[in-house]
N, C-alpha and C positions, 0 to 999 in steps of 0.2 A: 878217920871218922867211921864208925860202925854202921853196918847196913840197917840196923834196927833204928838208929837215929835219923838216917836218910829217909827211911820208910815213914817215919813219924812226920817228918817235914813234908813229904810228898802227900800224905793223907790230909794234912792241914791245908796244903796248897790246892788240893782238889776242891775243898769247900770254899776257900777265900779267893782263889784266883791269883794269890801272891806267894812267890817263892823267894825266900831271902835266906841266903847262907853265906855269911861273911867271915872273913878271918879264920877259915878252917884249914888253910894250906892245900886246898883242893888243886890237884895237878891238871885236871881237865874238866870241861864242861860236863855235868852229870848227864850220862846217856839216858837214865831213868826219866828225866824230864820230858822225853818224847811222849810218854803216856799222857801227859797233861797238855799237849799242844793245843787241844780244843778249848781249854777254859783258862789258860794263864793270861793274866792282864799285866803283871808286874814281875820282873825278874831282877834280883839284886845278888850278884856274886863278887861283890867288892873285896879286896884285900885277900886274894887267894894267889895261886901260882899258875893260872890258866894261860897256856901259850897259844892255843888255837880255838877258834870258834868253829864248831862242826857245821857242815852244810845243812844239817837238819834245823838249824836255827830258823830257817826260812819256813818251816812248818807251823810256827807260833803265830798264826794268822790273826789272833785277837790281841796280841801283845801291844800294850800302849807305852810301857816304860821298861827300858833295858839299861841296867847299870852294871858295868864291869870295871869300876875304878881300880887302880893299883893292882894290876895283874902283870902278865908278861906277854901280852898280844904284840905280834909284829906285823899282822895283817888282818884283814877281815874277808870272809868269804863273799863271793858275788851273791850268794843266796839271801844276804841280809836285805837286799832290795825288795824281797817278797813281803816284808813287814809292813803292809800298806796302812795299818792303823797306828803304827808306832809314832808317838808324840814327843818322847824324850829319850835321847841316847847319850849316856854318860860313859866316856872311855878315858877319863883322866888317868894320868900316871901309868901309862903303858909304853910301848916301844914302837908305836905306829909311825911310819914315814909317809905313807900314802893311803888314799881311800879308794875302794873299788868303784868303777863307773856307776854301778847299780845303786850307789847311795843316792843318786839323783831321782831314784823311783820312790823314795820314802815321802810321798805326797802329803802325809799328815804331820811330818816332823816339825816340831815347834822350837826345840832346844837340842842343840848339838854341842856337846862339851868335849874338847880334845886337848885340854890343858896338860902340860908335863909329858908330852910325847916326843918324838924325834923328827918332826916335820922341819925340813929345810926350805920348802916351797909352800906358798899359800895353796891349799888344795883346790883344784878345779872342779867343775861339774856340780856346783851347788846351787846354780842359778834357777834350776827347775823346781827348787824346794820353795813353793810359793807361800807356805804357811811359816817358814823359819823365822823366828823372832830373835833368838840369841845364838850367835856363833862365838865360842870361846876357844881361842887358840893361843892362850897365854902360855908362858914358859916352854916355848919350843925354840927352834933355831932359824926361824923365817927371816929372810934378809930384805924382802921387797914385797910391797903390796901392788899386785899387777893390775892392768887395766880391766881385766875380767871381773874384778871386784863389783864393777858397775851393774853386773847381772843379778847380784844378790838382792833378796827382798827383806833382809834382816832389819831389825830395829837397833840392835846392838852388836858391835863386833869388839871382842876383847883380845888385844894383841900385846898386852903387857908382857915384859920380860922376854922379849925376842932379841933379834940382832938386826932390826929393820934400819936401813939407811935411805930407803926410797919409798914414797907413797905416791901412786898414780893419782893424778888429778881427777880421773874417772870415778874416784870414790864418791865425788859430789853428785853423781848421777844415780846413786842408789835411792830409789824412790821413797823407801820407808825409813831410811837410816836416821837415827836420832843421836846415838851414843857411839863414840869411837874412843877406845882406850889404847894408848900408845906409850904407857909409862915404861921407864927403864929399857929403852932401845938405844939406837946409835944415831939418832936424828939430829941433823943440824937444823937451825931455824929456817934456812932456805929449802929444807926438804918438806916443809909443811905446805901442801897445796893451797894456794890462795882461794881456789874455788870452793874449798870445804868451808871457808869462812864466809865468803861473799855470796855463794850461789848454791846453797844446799839446804836440806832440811835439819841438818845436824845441829843440836842445841847443847851438846856437851862433848869436848875434846879434852882428854887428860893426857898431858905430856910431861909430867914431872920425871926427873931422872933421866933426861936426854943430854945432848951436848950443848945446851943453851939455857939460859935462865928463862923460866916460864913467863916472868913479866915482860920479857921482849916480845912475846906474842902480840902484845898490844900495839906494837909498831907496824904490824903487818896490814897490808890493804885488805878492807873487808872486815877487820876486827870489830868494828862498831855494829855492823849487821849481825855478826855472830853474837855479840853481846846482848843484842835486842832479843834474839831467840833464847838465849840462855836465861835471861831475866824473865821473860814471859813464861817459860816452862817452870822455872822456880816458883813464880807466883801461883801457878796453876796447882802446884803440889803443896803449897804452903798451908 
């Protein structure tokens, strides 16, 4: 991509606060963006070949939305924790296996999408994200949902298309959790925690494509209570 084209993008971004450069085969995060760190609100660099996020990402203090889907990221810099105004972070389709501890400092974060990465374990350190509504971890290699999940403030967790065989009963202690997506995993009927049915706020659990027939869920203790919440929620949005 020519310098003149990038220059034109930068000039537009200076006025709009939006920098979008997708599908251009960029090998790295454009260094020139540093000049706009004072006024950028939105950055979208999806469908490129970026392998590393530079530490100067932490200087974009007004950034609200960062989208780097379908690149080649294998890690994130600790400086990402400086983005105190960041509300949405889309990192789908990369090669991430872990998150830096500083991710827990993104106090304004509402949406965190990590679908199609290389996570083998459920990422920790997200309990301090008090505004987080949606956590998407679909299409990874996660094998278990640990007890730490209870610390999350999320409304929805998407864990479709992983390799999950175990779900901690502590998931029922998530104070705001309403939707749990567990489709296409390796769950037995006995792996579904009864507490999520009988003793939680959850009003939708999707389990298609596991090692049991979905209709068998109705045999589980607490299923009636779950269905009451499910029906009430459906009526509300009807």
